[in-house]
C-alpha positions as protocol buffer text, in pm:
chain_id: "A"
residue {
  index: 1
  type: MET
  ca { x: -12621 y: -3106 z: 3127 }
}
residue {
  index: 2
  type: LEU
  ca { x: -12283 y: -3086 z: 3271 }
}
residue {
  index: 3
  type: LEU
  ca { x: -12232 y: -3473 z: 3147 }
}
residue {
  index: 4
  type: PHE
  ca { x: -12380 y: -3350 z: 2787 }
}
residue {
  index: 5
  type: LEU
  ca { x: -12078 y: -3030 z: 2777 }
}
residue {
  index: 6
  type: LEU
  ca { x: -11812 y: -3310 z: 2930 }
}
residue {
  index: 7
  type: LYS
  ca { x: -11882 y: -3546 z: 2671 }
}
residue {
  index: 8
  type: LEU
  ca { x: -11910 y: -3267 z: 2376 }
}
residue {
  index: 9
  type: LEU
  ca { x: -11577 y: -3160 z: 2499 }
}
residue {
  index: 10
  type: TYR
  ca { x: -11439 y: -3529 z: 2501 }
}
residue {
  index: 11
  type: TYR
  ca { x: -11542 y: -3542 z: 2116 }
}
residue {
  index: 12
  type: ILE
  ca { x: -11474 y: -3258 z: 2055 }
}
residue {
  index: 13
  type: PHE
  ca { x: -11075 y: -3279 z: 2155 }
}
residue {
  index: 14
  type: LYS
  ca { x: -11097 y: -3637 z: 2018 }
}
residue {
  index: 15
  type: ILE
  ca { x: -11124 y: -3509 z: 1669 }
}
residue {
  index: 16
  type: LEU
  ca { x: -10854 y: -3235 z: 1735 }
}
residue {
  index: 17
  type: TYR
  ca { x: -10668 y: -3499 z: 1843 }
}
residue {
  index: 18
  type: ILE
  ca { x: -10705 y: -3664 z: 1487 }
}
residue {
  index: 19
  type: PHE
  ca { x: -10658 y: -3371 z: 1286 }
}
residue {
  index: 20
  type: VAL
  ca { x: -10325 y: -3251 z: 1455 }
}
residue {
  index: 21
  type: PHE
  ca { x: -10237 y: -3636 z: 1394 }
}
residue {
  index: 22
  type: TYR
  ca { x: -10298 y: -3629 z: 1035 }
}
residue {
  index: 23
  type: CYS
  ca { x: -10200 y: -3288 z: 962 }
}
residue {
  index: 24
  type: LEU
  ca { x: -9862 y: -3406 z: 1098 }
}
residue {
  index: 25
  type: LEU
  ca { x: -9849 y: -3724 z: 880 }
}
residue {
  index: 26
  type: LEU
  ca { x: -9929 y: -3537 z: 572 }
}
residue {
  index: 27
  type: PHE
  ca { x: -9684 y: -3288 z: 664 }
}
residue {
  index: 28
  type: SER
  ca { x: -9371 y: -3563 z: 658 }
}
residue {
  index: 29
  type: LEU
  ca { x: -9489 y: -3743 z: 390 }
}
residue {
  index: 30
  type: ASN
  ca { x: -9498 y: -3449 z: 194 }
}
residue {
  index: 31
  type: ALA
  ca { x: -9179 y: -3317 z: 316 }
}
residue {
  index: 32
  type: GLY
  ca { x: -8947 y: -3596 z: 207 }
}
residue {
  index: 33
  type: PRO
  ca { x: -9033 y: -3719 z: -133 }
}
residue {
  index: 34
  type: ALA
  ca { x: -9172 y: -3403 z: -262 }
}
residue {
  index: 35
  type: MET
  ca { x: -8885 y: -3205 z: -227 }
}
residue {
  index: 36
  type: THR
  ca { x: -8650 y: -3454 z: -320 }
}
residue {
  index: 37
  type: THR
  ca { x: -8750 y: -3446 z: -630 }
}
residue {
  index: 38
  type: TYR
  ca { x: -8700 y: -3068 z: -707 }
}
residue {
  index: 39
  type: VAL
  ca { x: -8324 y: -3101 z: -505 }
}
residue {
  index: 40
  type: LEU
  ca { x: -8159 y: -3408 z: -638 }
}
residue {
  index: 41
  type: PRO
  ca { x: -8201 y: -3295 z: -999 }
}
residue {
  index: 42
  type: ALA
  ca { x: -8092 y: -2978 z: -935 }
}
residue {
  index: 43
  type: GLN
  ca { x: -7761 y: -3103 z: -780 }
}
residue {
  index: 44
  type: THR
  ca { x: -7700 y: -3358 z: -1008 }
}
residue {
  index: 45
  type: PHE
  ca { x: -7768 y: -3174 z: -1393 }
}
residue {
  index: 46
  type: PRO
  ca { x: -7534 y: -2928 z: -1552 }
}
residue {
  index: 47
  type: ILE
  ca { x: -7687 y: -2565 z: -1528 }
}
residue {
  index: 48
  type: GLU
  ca { x: -7759 y: -2582 z: -1925 }
}
residue {
  index: 49
  type: ILE
  ca { x: -7966 y: -2847 z: -1910 }
}
residue {
  index: 50
  type: ARG
  ca { x: -8170 y: -2883 z: -1548 }
}
residue {
  index: 51
  type: SER
  ca { x: -8471 y: -2710 z: -1565 }
}
residue {
  index: 52
  type: THR
  ca { x: -8530 y: -3026 z: -1884 }
}
residue {
  index: 53
  type: TYR
  ca { x: -8376 y: -3307 z: -1671 }
}
residue {
  index: 54
  type: ASN
  ca { x: -8572 y: -3163 z: -1359 }
}
residue {
  index: 55
  type: GLY
  ca { x: -8872 y: -3189 z: -1515 }
}
residue {
  index: 56
  type: ILE
  ca { x: -8798 y: -3563 z: -1683 }
}
residue {
  index: 57
  type: SER
  ca { x: -8716 y: -3666 z: -1307 }
}
residue {
  index: 58
  type: ALA
  ca { x: -9077 y: -3585 z: -1187 }
}
residue {
  index: 59
  type: ALA
  ca { x: -9213 y: -3691 z: -1501 }
}
residue {
  index: 60
  type: CYS
  ca { x: -9058 y: -4048 z: -1473 }
}
residue {
  index: 61
  type: GLY
  ca { x: -9139 y: -4066 z: -1071 }
}
residue {
  index: 62
  type: LYS
  ca { x: -9492 y: -3994 z: -1148 }
}
residue {
  index: 63
  type: VAL
  ca { x: -9532 y: -4281 z: -1393 }
}
residue {
  index: 64
  type: GLY
  ca { x: -9299 y: -4507 z: -1149 }
}
residue {
  index: 65
  type: ALA
  ca { x: -9624 y: -4432 z: -941 }
}
residue {
  index: 66
  type: ALA
  ca { x: -9860 y: -4507 z: -1154 }
}
residue {
  index: 67
  type: VAL
  ca { x: -9714 y: -4821 z: -1233 }
}
residue {
  index: 68
  type: GLY
  ca { x: -9658 y: -4935 z: -865 }
}
residue {
  index: 69
  type: ALA
  ca { x: -10052 y: -4854 z: -801 }
}
residue {
  index: 70
  type: TYR
  ca { x: -10104 y: -5097 z: -1116 }
}
residue {
  index: 71
  type: MET
  ca { x: -9926 y: -5360 z: -1002 }
}
residue {
  index: 72
  type: VAL
  ca { x: -10001 y: -5401 z: -636 }
}
residue {
  index: 73
  type: ILE
  ca { x: -10361 y: -5417 z: -780 }
}
residue {
  index: 74
  type: ILE
  ca { x: -10232 y: -5700 z: -1058 }
}
residue {
  index: 75
  type: ILE
  ca { x: -10052 y: -5895 z: -734 }
}
residue {
  index: 76
  type: PHE
  ca { x: -10322 y: -5867 z: -514 }
}
residue {
  index: 77
  type: ILE
  ca { x: -10510 y: -6048 z: -788 }
}
residue {
  index: 78
  type: THR
  ca { x: -10288 y: -6343 z: -846 }
}
residue {
  index: 79
  type: ASN
  ca { x: -10226 y: -6386 z: -514 }
}
residue {
  index: 80
  type: LYS
  ca { x: -10606 y: -6553 z: -468 }
}
């Protein structure tokens, strides 16, 4: 019975460590790029057109991410 409880605790802590690592990784990956999408245009563009250019900037970033994802597929297919 004691061996079973020790194994159970081992697996629970193993899952907990993986979950904590995942949360830290997700936070660190979203903190930088997601924040600069809105901070950089706010500092760059004039007040009168800031919201319009902020939306254009965010849209260009999303289009670039989609094109990049498809380019990776094309690169992998052509390098076979």
